[in-house]
RODO-2510 file (C-alpha; in nm, 4 decimals, decimal comma):
residues 519
     n   res          X          Y          Z
     1     x     9,4957     8,1962    13,5962
     2     x     9,5204     8,4694    13,8572
     3     x     9,6380     8,8162    13,7599
     4     x     9,8513     9,0473    13,9750
     5     x     9,9230     9,4162    13,9131
     6     x    10,2492     9,5165    14,0825
     7     x    10,2048     9,8697    14,2183
     8     x    10,4365     9,8872    14,5191
     9     x    10,7036    10,1241    14,3878
    10     x    10,7835    10,4486    14,5675
    11     x    10,7475    10,6621    14,2478
    12     x    11,0341    10,8966    14,3429
    13     x    11,1027    11,0090    13,9835
    14     x    10,7336    11,0623    13,9151
    15     x    10,6799    11,2748    14,2255
    16     x    10,3421    11,1149    14,2947
    17     x    10,1948    10,7661    14,3133
    18     x    10,2282    10,6141    13,9644
    19     x     9,9341    10,3847    14,0250
    20     x     9,7068    10,6907    14,0411
    21     x     9,8348    10,8567    13,7208
    22     x     9,5375    10,8973    13,4856
    23     x     9,5817    10,7968    13,1197
    24     x     9,2915    10,7902    12,8748
    25     x     9,0466    10,8633    13,1538
    26     x     9,1428    10,5922    13,4020
    27     x     9,4152    10,5493    13,6651
    28     x     9,6978    10,3164    13,5721
    29     x     9,6135    10,0586    13,8373
    30     x     9,2620    10,0197    13,6965
    31     x     9,3854    10,0079    13,3375
    32     x     9,6317     9,7274    13,4155
    33     x     9,3674     9,5299    13,6022
    34     x     9,1430     9,5593    13,2968
    35     x     9,4214     9,4351    13,0671
    36     x     9,4725     9,1247    13,2807
    37     x     9,0992     9,0539    13,2896
    38     x     9,0817     9,0886    12,9105
    39     x     9,3673     8,8384    12,8874
    40     x     9,1607     8,5864    13,0845
    41     x     9,2886     8,6386    13,4397
    42     x     9,0483     8,5882    13,7298
    43     x     9,0641     8,7106    13,9933
    44     x     9,2881     9,0161    13,9504
    45     x     9,4722     9,1445    14,2578
    46     x     9,6674     9,4645    14,3267
    47     x    10,0052     9,4215    14,5026
    48     x    10,1147     9,7201    14,7157
    49     x    10,3609     9,7998    14,9915
    50     x    10,2471     9,8481    15,3510
    51     x    10,1076    10,1970    15,3979
    52     x    10,0102    10,2571    15,0356
    53     x     9,6489    10,3373    14,9542
    54     x     9,4159    10,0491    14,8752
    55     x     9,1750    10,1667    14,6011
    56     x     8,8114    10,0700    14,6363
    57     x     8,6794     9,7890    14,4229
    58     x     8,9934     9,5763    14,3972
    59     x     9,1515     9,3139    14,6222
    60     x     9,4869     9,4287    14,7598
    61     x     9,7698     9,2197    14,9039
    62     x    10,0903     9,3555    15,0575
    63     x    10,4608     9,2906    15,0035
    64     x    10,6115     9,0641    15,2678
    65     x    10,9690     9,1855    15,2113
    66     x    11,0836     9,5455    15,2449
    67     x    11,3505     9,7204    15,0377
    68     x    11,3574     9,4434    14,7803
    69     x    11,2104     9,6357    14,4867
    70     x    10,9701     9,4689    14,2451
    71     x    11,1020     9,1253    14,3407
    72     x    10,9088     9,1675    14,6669
    73     x    10,5884     9,2275    14,4734
    74     x    10,6479     8,9210    14,2564
    75     x    10,7052     8,7148    14,5695
    76     x    10,3784     8,8362    14,7227
    77     x    10,1926     8,7420    14,4044
    78     x    10,3455     8,3935    14,3860
    79     x    10,2790     8,3361    14,7568
    80     x     9,9102     8,4128    14,6945
    81     x     9,8882     8,1876    14,3870
    82     x     9,6343     7,9050    14,3962
    83     x     9,6627     7,7820    14,0389
    84     x     9,9413     7,6567    13,8130
    85     x    10,0304     7,9973    13,6645
    86     x     9,9940     8,3659    13,7436
    87     x    10,0063     8,6682    13,5121
    88     x    10,2079     8,9607    13,6478
    89     x    10,1966     9,3170    13,5118
    90     x    10,3759     9,6268    13,6399
    91     x    10,1491     9,9252    13,6926
    92     x    10,3788    10,1551    13,4930
    93     x    10,3769     9,9643    13,1595
    94     x    10,0711    10,1026    12,9761
    95     x    10,1872     9,9739    12,6371
    96     x    10,1173     9,6124    12,7347
    97     x     9,7806     9,4843    12,6189
    98     x     9,5838     9,1606    12,6487
    99     x     9,7383     9,0303    12,3249
   100     x    10,0806     9,0402    12,4909
   101     x     9,9663     8,7884    12,7511
   102     x     9,7813     8,5729    12,5023
   103     x    10,1059     8,5286    12,3071
   104     x    10,2906     8,4347    12,6245
   105     x    10,0231     8,1893    12,7334
   106     x    10,0681     8,0051    12,4064
   107     x    10,4280     7,9323    12,5100
   108     x    10,3538     7,8111    12,8649
   109     x    10,3434     7,4487    12,9787
   110     x    10,3089     7,2710    13,3136
   111     x    10,5811     7,3978    13,5457
   112     x    10,7040     7,6635    13,3013
   113     x    10,5924     8,0174    13,2264
   114     x    10,6886     8,2694    12,9583
   115     x    10,8179     8,6245    12,9284
   116     x    10,9072     8,8490    12,6370
   117     x    11,2696     8,9098    12,5413
   118     x    11,4249     9,1748    12,3165
   119     x    11,7884     9,2731    12,2441
   120     x    11,8147     9,4992    12,5500
   121     x    11,6626     9,2743    12,8153
   122     x    11,3857     9,0369    12,9171
   123     x    11,0540     9,1743    13,0473
   124     x    10,9907     9,0022    13,3842
   125     x    10,7260     9,2562    13,4923
   126     x    10,4838     9,1650    13,2144
   127     x    10,5087     8,7881    13,2256
   128     x    10,3413     8,4588    13,3115
   129     x    10,5066     8,2657    13,5976
   130     x    10,4621     7,9066    13,7112
   131     x    10,3720     7,8798    14,0788
   132     x    10,6929     7,6806    14,1322
   133     x    10,9006     7,9940    14,0585
   134     x    10,8496     8,1019    14,4197
   135     x    11,1307     7,8643    14,5218
   136     x    11,3902     8,0562    14,3198
   137     x    11,2383     8,3931    14,4180
   138     x    11,2604     8,3155    14,7900
   139     x    11,6166     8,1857    14,7531
   140     x    11,7242     8,5078    14,5815
   141     x    11,5488     8,7222    14,8402
   142     x    11,7292     8,5294    15,1110
   143     x    12,0660     8,6006    14,9462
   144     x    11,9836     8,9685    14,8905
   145     x    11,9876     8,9243    14,5106
   146     x    11,7053     9,1462    14,3877
   147     x    11,7811     9,1619    14,0143
   148     x    11,4814     9,0631    13,8046
   149     x    11,7034     9,0122    13,5002
   150     x    11,9099     8,7689    13,7032
   151     x    11,5908     8,5874    13,8034
   152     x    11,4733     8,5724    13,4423
   153     x    11,8050     8,4224    13,3336
   154     x    11,7995     8,1658    13,6143
   155     x    11,4412     8,0613    13,5410
   156     x    11,5183     8,0236    13,1712
   157     x    11,8303     7,8136    13,2413
   158     x    11,6317     7,5845    13,4697
   159     x    11,3585     7,5357    13,2101
   160     x    11,0986     7,7153    13,4210
   161     x    11,0604     8,0087    13,1811
   162     x    11,0336     8,0339    12,8034
   163     x    11,1854     8,3550    12,6610
   164     x    10,9678     8,4711    12,3708
   165     x    11,1285     8,7119    12,1186
   166     x    10,9528     9,0482    12,1059
   167     x    10,9165     9,1724    11,7456
   168     x    11,0991     9,5029    11,6799
   169     x    10,7691     9,6705    11,5933
   170     x    10,6421     9,5909    11,9442
   171     x    10,9385     9,7285    12,1404
   172     x    10,7463    10,0432    12,2294
   173     x    10,5103     9,8340    12,4419
   174     x    10,7910     9,7521    12,6843
   175     x    10,8396    10,1173    12,7856
   176     x    10,7864    10,2044    13,1533
   177     x    10,6488    10,5401    13,2644
   178     x    10,8778    10,6818    13,5332
   179     x    10,8518    11,0595    13,4975
   180     x    10,5868    11,3242    13,4483
   181     x    10,7308    11,3932    13,1026
   182     x    10,6788    11,0325    12,9972
   183     x    10,3240    11,0428    13,1322
   184     x    10,2620    11,3526    12,9205
   185     x    10,3707    11,1603    12,6122
   186     x    10,1162    10,8883    12,6819
   187     x     9,8513    11,1538    12,7275
   188     x     9,9037    11,2564    12,3677
   189     x    10,1359    11,5495    12,4366
   190     x    10,4709    11,4290    12,2972
   191     x    10,6114    11,7816    12,2757
   192     x    10,5664    11,8394    12,6478
   193     x    10,7233    11,5036    12,7215
   194     x    11,0190    11,5725    12,4960
   195     x    11,0719    11,9154    12,6485
   196     x    11,1047    11,7473    12,9880
   197     x    11,3570    11,4985    12,8518
   198     x    11,5633    11,7772    12,6960
   199     x    11,5778    11,9482    13,0355
   200     x    11,6748    11,6217    13,2036
   201     x    11,9572    11,5837    12,9488
   202     x    12,0905    11,9322    13,0289
   203     x    12,0297    12,0641    12,6779
   204     x    11,8120    12,3606    12,7768
   205     x    11,9272    12,6787    12,9494
   206     x    11,6184    12,8972    12,9107
   207     x    11,3193    12,8182    13,1396
   208     x    11,0951    12,9502    12,8600
   209     x    11,2419    12,7189    12,5941
   210     x    10,9790    12,5957    12,3506
   211     x    10,9296    12,3362    12,0773
   212     x    10,7737    12,4013    11,7378
   213     x    10,6702    12,0988    11,5280
   214     x    10,8324    12,0887    11,1847
   215     x    10,6741    11,9258    10,8855
   216     x    10,8404    11,6011    10,7942
   217     x    10,7771    11,2470    10,6873
   218     x    10,5586    10,9751    10,8292
   219     x    10,8125    10,8077    11,0547
   220     x    10,9224    11,0684    11,3116
   221     x    10,8292    11,3710    11,5181
   222     x    11,0622    11,6616    11,4369
   223     x    11,0814    11,9799    11,6454
   224     x    11,2613    12,3103    11,6227
   225     x    11,3886    12,3992    11,9695
   226     x    11,4129    12,7664    12,0660
   227     x    11,6319    12,7877    12,3752
   228     x    11,6832    13,1595    12,4145
   229     x    11,9086    13,2732    12,1294
   230     x    12,0088    12,9137    12,0527
   231     x    11,8164    12,6984    11,8053
   232     x    11,8497    12,3309    11,7226
   233     x    11,6386    12,0428    11,5931
   234     x    11,5284    11,7274    11,7740
   235     x    11,4072    11,4193    11,5925
   236     x    11,2163    11,1382    11,7618
   237     x    11,1369    10,8133    11,5810
   238     x    10,7847    10,6699    11,5843
   239     x    10,7149    10,3004    11,6384
   240     x    10,4028    10,3153    11,4178
   241     x    10,4327    10,5267    11,1065
   242     x    10,1668    10,7804    11,0075
   243     x    10,0114    10,5976    10,7151
   244     x     9,6783    10,4315    10,6487
   245     x     9,8134    10,0759    10,6751
   246     x     9,9706     9,9206    10,9844
   247     x    10,3392     9,9950    10,9339
   248     x    10,5807     9,9503    11,2246
   249     x    10,9564     9,9978    11,2379
   250     x    11,2407     9,9472    11,4828
   251     x    11,3175    10,2576    11,6916
   252     x    11,6850    10,1665    11,6564
   253     x    11,6796    10,3485    11,3230
   254     x    11,7652    10,6617    11,5218
   255     x    12,1119    10,5170    11,5691
   256     x    12,1299    10,4387    11,1972
   257     x    12,0593    10,7997    11,1063
   258     x    12,3157    10,9355    11,3502
   259     x    12,5796    10,7012    11,2081
   260     x    12,4936    10,8061    10,8537
   261     x    12,5257    11,1757    10,9335
   262     x    12,8649    11,1188    11,0954
   263     x    12,9860    10,9143    10,7956
   264     x    12,8545    11,1596    10,5358
   265     x    12,9989    11,4618    10,7175
   266     x    13,3481    11,3396    10,6286
   267     x    13,2592    11,3163    10,2574
   268     x    13,0270    11,6097    10,1904
   269     x    13,0993    11,8504    10,4759
   270     x    12,8310    12,1166    10,4895
   271     x    12,5798    11,8944    10,3121
   272     x    12,4524    11,7193    10,6277
   273     x    12,3694    11,8586    10,9752
   274     x    12,5984    11,7922    11,2712
   275     x    12,4625    11,5804    11,5561
   276     x    12,4959    11,7798    11,8801
   277     x    12,3516    11,5315    12,1296
   278     x    12,2736    11,1604    12,1196
   279     x    12,1953    10,9135    12,3969
   280     x    12,1845    10,5440    12,2955
   281     x    11,9102    10,4874    12,5543
   282     x    11,6793    10,7463    12,3953
   283     x    11,4637    10,7328    12,0829
   284     x    11,5611    11,0903    11,9874
   285     x    11,8694    11,2906    11,9043
   286     x    11,9515    11,6613    11,8569
   287     x    12,1193    11,8174    11,5552
   288     x    12,2095    12,1615    11,4309
   289     x    11,9375    12,3778    11,2782
   290     x    12,0029    12,4806    10,9195
   291     x    11,7853    12,7797    10,8427
   292     x    11,8683    13,0958    10,6540
   293     x    11,8254    13,0836    10,2788
   294     x    11,7745    12,7077    10,2530
   295     x    11,4393    12,5929    10,1120
   296     x    11,2723    12,2529    10,1052
   297     x    11,3172    12,1188     9,7527
   298     x    10,9872    11,9304     9,7525
   299     x    10,7991    12,2515     9,8252
   300     x    10,9820    12,4253     9,5429
   301     x    10,9084    12,1482     9,2938
   302     x    10,5402    12,1221     9,3827
   303     x    10,5140    12,4944     9,3161
   304     x    10,6583    12,4344     8,9692
   305     x    10,9948    12,5990     9,0376
   306     x    11,2419    12,3857     8,8433
   307     x    11,6015    12,4797     8,9189
   308     x    11,8499    12,2755     8,7109
   309     x    12,1335    12,3766     8,9449
   310     x    11,9518    12,2204     9,2418
   311     x    11,9005    11,8976     9,0476
   312     x    12,2672    11,8868     8,9528
   313     x    12,3746    11,9458     9,3125
   314     x    12,1403    11,6714     9,4372
   315     x    12,2805    11,4268     9,1827
   316     x    12,6431    11,5253     9,2421
   317     x    12,6147    11,4965     9,6215
   318     x    12,4591    11,1531     9,5962
   319     x    12,7268    11,0415     9,3507
   320     x    13,0034    11,1554     9,5849
   321     x    12,8488    10,9670     9,8773
   322     x    12,8137    10,6477     9,6748
   323     x    13,1635    10,6725     9,5242
   324     x    13,3296    10,7233     9,8645
   325     x    13,1466    10,4324    10,0266
   326     x    13,1763    10,1925     9,7305
   327     x    13,3299     9,8711     9,8628
   328     x    13,4055    10,0252    10,2045
   329     x    13,4134     9,7360    10,4573
   330     x    13,3741     9,9740    10,7537
   331     x    13,0546    10,1199    10,6073
   332     x    12,9293     9,7703    10,5277
   333     x    12,9780     9,6659    10,8901
   334     x    12,8241     9,9813    11,0366
   335     x    12,5230     9,9780    10,8074
   336     x    12,4409     9,6085    10,8103
   337     x    12,0796     9,7147    10,8545
   338     x    11,8822     9,4947    10,6168
   339     x    11,5983     9,4241    10,8675
   340     x    11,5436     9,7985    10,9130
   341     x    11,5628     9,8617    10,5363
   342     x    11,3235     9,5750    10,4763
   343     x    11,0705     9,7145    10,7256
   344     x    11,0897    10,0667    10,5852
   345     x    11,1465    10,0106    10,2136
   346     x    11,1430     9,6589    10,0701
   347     x    10,8240     9,5398    10,2407
   348     x    10,6039     9,8531    10,2210
   349     x    10,7135     9,9563     9,8723
   350     x    10,7800     9,6305     9,6851
   351     x    10,6363     9,3313     9,8679
   352     x    10,3082     9,4908     9,9763
   353     x    10,2632     9,6255     9,6217
   354     x    10,3301     9,2795     9,4804
   355     x    10,0426     9,1465     9,6913
   356     x     9,8112     9,4124     9,5485
   357     x     9,9149     9,4165     9,1800
   358     x     9,9233     9,0577     9,0514
   359     x    10,0244     9,1625     8,6985
   360     x    10,3743     9,2609     8,8172
   361     x    10,3917     9,0636     9,1411
   362     x    10,6668     8,8267     9,0292
   363     x    10,8854     9,1091     8,8973
   364     x    10,8480     9,3101     9,2198
   365     x    10,9277     9,0089     9,4376
   366     x    11,2353     8,9321     9,2293
   367     x    11,3446     9,2943     9,2627
   368     x    11,2935     9,2768     9,6397
   369     x    11,5052     8,9617     9,6629
   370     x    11,7772     9,1151     9,4447
   371     x    11,7912     9,4264     9,6615
   372     x    11,8161     9,2212     9,9802
   373     x    12,1135     9,0289     9,8385
   374     x    12,3126     9,3296     9,7062
   375     x    12,6054     9,4901     9,8914
   376     x    12,7800     9,7669     9,6948
   377     x    12,7713    10,1085     9,8652
   378     x    12,6066    10,3121    10,1399
   379     x    12,2433    10,3832    10,0521
   380     x    12,0557    10,6773    10,2065
   381     x    11,7212    10,5052    10,1477
   382     x    11,5045    10,8185    10,1403
   383     x    11,6926    11,0445     9,9020
   384     x    11,3937    11,2467     9,7915
   385     x    11,3165    11,6186     9,7497
   386     x    11,1368    11,6363    10,0845
   387     x    11,4654    11,5479    10,2546
   388     x    11,6794    11,7934    10,0584
   389     x    11,7227    12,1583    10,1483
   390     x    11,8442    12,3725     9,8595
   391     x    11,9963    12,7173     9,8389
   392     x    12,2450    12,9104     9,6269
   393     x    12,5223    12,6641     9,5486
   394     x    12,4245    12,4290     9,8306
   395     x    12,2195    12,1200     9,9062
   396     x    12,1687    11,9699    10,2530
   397     x    12,0680    11,6056    10,2995
   398     x    11,8345    11,5094    10,5866
   399     x    11,6432    11,2070    10,7196
   400     x    11,8792    10,9103    10,6835
   401     x    11,7054    10,6656    10,9170
   402     x    11,6674    10,4092    10,6358
   403     x    12,0421    10,4007    10,5611
   404     x    12,1700    10,0606    10,4504
   405     x    12,4762     9,9164    10,2790
   406     x    12,3261     9,7802     9,9600
   407     x    12,2436     9,8783     9,6047
   408     x    12,3057    10,2490     9,5298
   409     x    12,0557    10,2219     9,2444
   410     x    11,7836    10,2364     9,5080
   411     x    11,8797    10,5961     9,5866
   412     x    11,8937    10,7036     9,2237
   413     x    11,5664    10,5255     9,1504
   414     x    11,4034    10,6853     9,4529
   415     x    11,5195    11,0359     9,3582
   416     x    11,4313    11,0149     8,9886
   417     x    11,0907    10,8629     9,0632
   418     x    11,0068    11,1682     9,2744
   419     x    11,1045    11,3983     8,9880
   420     x    10,8802    11,2046     8,7478
   421     x    10,5947    11,2278     9,0007
   422     x    10,6351    11,6019     9,0410
   423     x    10,6325    11,6434     8,6614
   424     x    10,3073    11,4459     8,6396
   425     x    10,1563    11,6476     8,9225
   426     x    10,2297    11,9725     8,7362
   427     x    10,1252    11,8368     8,3940
   428     x    10,0618    11,9678     8,1370
   429     x    10,3153    12,2312     8,2515
   430     x    10,5627    11,9755     8,3825
   431     x    10,8258    11,9720     8,1043
   432     x    11,0702    12,1832     8,3047
   433     x    11,0430    11,9435     8,5990
   434     x    11,0867    11,6432     8,3730
   435     x    11,4114    11,7954     8,2412
   436     x    11,5490    11,7719     8,5962
   437     x    11,5575    11,3927     8,5624
   438     x    11,8364    11,4153     8,3065
   439     x    12,0170    11,6928     8,4952
   440     x    12,0265    11,4921     8,8183
   441     x    12,1288    11,1672     8,6489
   442     x    12,4147    11,3172     8,4466
   443     x    12,5554    11,4962     8,7513
   444     x    12,5273    11,1779     8,9547
   445     x    12,7052    10,9657     8,6940
   446     x    12,9860    11,2209     8,6624
   447     x    13,0415    11,2238     9,0404
   448     x    13,0234    10,8444     9,0629
   449     x    13,3076    10,8271     8,8127
   450     x    13,4447    10,4850     8,7227
   451     x    13,1556    10,3054     8,8942
   452     x    12,8970    10,4589     8,6595
   453     x    12,8195    10,1785     8,4144
   454     x    12,5240    10,0334     8,2287
   455     x    12,4448     9,8054     8,5199
   456     x    12,3601    10,0755     8,7723
   457     x    12,1656    10,2721     8,5089
   458     x    11,9555     9,9681     8,4149
   459     x    11,8854     9,8902     8,7801
   460     x    11,7900    10,2539     8,8363
   461     x    11,5345    10,2435     8,5542
   462     x    11,3842     9,9204     8,6850
   463     x    11,3551    10,0638     9,0356
   464     x    11,1972    10,3870     8,9099
   465     x    10,9233    10,1833     8,7425
   466     x    10,8774     9,9613     9,0492
   467     x    10,8517    10,2626     9,2788
   468     x    10,6014    10,4348     9,0485
   469     x    10,3660    10,1420     9,0995
   470     x    10,4380    10,1389     9,4728
   471     x    10,3454    10,5056     9,5096
   472     x     9,9983    10,4222     9,3786
   473     x     9,9334    10,0795     9,5319
   474     x    10,1831    10,0376     9,8194
   475     x    10,1732    10,1367    10,1840
   476     x    10,2975    10,4901    10,1155
   477     x    10,0878    10,6303     9,8292
   478     x    10,1985    10,9694     9,6984
   479     x     9,9753    11,2217     9,8754
   480     x     9,9752    11,5091     9,6251
   481     x     9,8810    11,3067     9,3149
   482     x     9,5051    11,3152     9,3742
   483     x     9,3770    11,3100     9,0140
   484     x     9,2409    10,9564     8,9548
   485     x     9,3272    10,9744     8,5872
   486     x     9,6893    11,0634     8,6577
   487     x     9,7220    10,7898     8,9196
   488     x     9,5758    10,5343     8,6801
   489     x     9,7998    10,6576     8,3998
   490     x    10,1078    10,6345     8,6214
   491     x    10,0266    10,2775     8,7236
   492     x     9,9516    10,1698     8,3669
   493     x    10,2727    10,3266     8,2342
   494     x    10,4910    10,1599     8,4958
   495     x    10,3258     9,8182     8,4656
   496     x    10,3523     9,8288     8,0869
   497     x    10,7244     9,9119     8,0845
   498     x    10,8372     9,7081     8,3838
   499     x    10,8226     9,3821     8,1877
   500     x    11,0747     9,5268     7,9365
   501     x    11,2284     9,8447     8,0783
   502     x    11,4160    10,1005     7,8675
   503     x    11,7919    10,0534     7,8929
   504     x    11,8721    10,4112     7,9955
   505     x    11,7318    10,6972     8,2022
   506     x    11,7065    10,9041     7,8828
   507     x    11,5069    10,6235     7,7212
   508     x    11,2695    10,6139     8,0167
   509     x    11,2207    10,9921     7,9982
   510     x    11,1450    10,9654     7,6250
   511     x    10,8848    10,6949     7,6883
   512     x    10,7337    10,9144     7,9590
   513     x    10,7040    11,2125     7,7231
   514     x    10,5323    10,9946     7,4637
   515     x    10,2830    10,8623     7,7181
   516     x    10,2022    11,1865     7,9026
   517     x    10,2494    11,4550     7,6395
   518     x     9,8758    11,5336     7,6476
   519     x     9,8178    11,4804     8,0193
***
């Protein structure tokens, strides 16, 4: 199979020849040639327009059609084909690797090639084509139809191209580099790249505007933007989360978070930030900066500062959000996000833990299946102290990218588990933190009102125990609980009680005191 790197674009948005942009120590044209060789292509040829530089050490062929965009490059490659199939790769797609082409090759057959497809589009510039495709390419060139998406659709309809679904976790590989800012991101300077995108979006007025990274979770880059006297926050989702295990998630969760903030703003105004800019085509959005006297609740708890008022506010706010969304068909339609919730919560916390802890594997898998089948209210999905800012008489909720219409007991279980963990971290001086469990739960139940019954409390207890085990053995182990004895004790306690959980949150707290009173 021959390989062809398409490098005939005019690079107007880049301002210089994209083929010569250096990433990880090598120009893009050389990198893409290497990828095709690693995928089994031989020989590998560079396709350029007339007048463009021909780098030394690589065979170069020229487009035969002018002003036809990348379709002209594909035509030149197919015209030079000598075998049954060719592999084609655009020079500006550095996320594509040899494994991409190996997957496609497994879907090819005589007279038919393969290309990746995702919800937004097909990917005709990182594909395997049958030599016979030149007939349709030449016909389209003759009619002045230069759309590659149109070609992909026509080839698929004729049976000459298999469209292979691209997993959500691999969507980042389909990104093209078109600007200097995007090139900066691939060079490991995401802040510089984002600053360029903010300017392109018209969000910055000060030429000296700067970004300051903010501490956050494992799934996003978060920056404070200083634009003269104006300050706001930008959040960009990551395709691969910052954890030890391979953990990927759909970048579409940015949209989920924006929708959650808009929904919650109508219920608990002042308790969530306003979104000030969002572009559906981007993997980032901008929101108001909430500074002043607000403090991160996780930081306060880890320092041993147990404020019952903060716990009550956290519980009350969550209860109000659940009560307002309970049975809301509009929220159910907007947040029909089970695949995202599965990627970010059910799989890494419950299913991966089940694979690692056989003693409770069946219980965890049953809990995962129950969660996936439950539709009751809008769930934040990451309602934890790190995502709550607290101040006098106020709590602000952040980081809603895991939002999902499902079982509200996940939120209460997630919150209370964090309070138990903080109490264990501060043990033997953790009694004041442990008391926050009851404060938060009682305030939550009062705000939830008529929906607060034994069922949601029992499910909360079961989820607290499941999440305790997950924070030791799952994909997101709790980072501050470093004492091996405490980690072992936490796992043993949760495994022991999960088979027959206490019926109430108060009962779980009593069992905890009995187990860890001397810790």
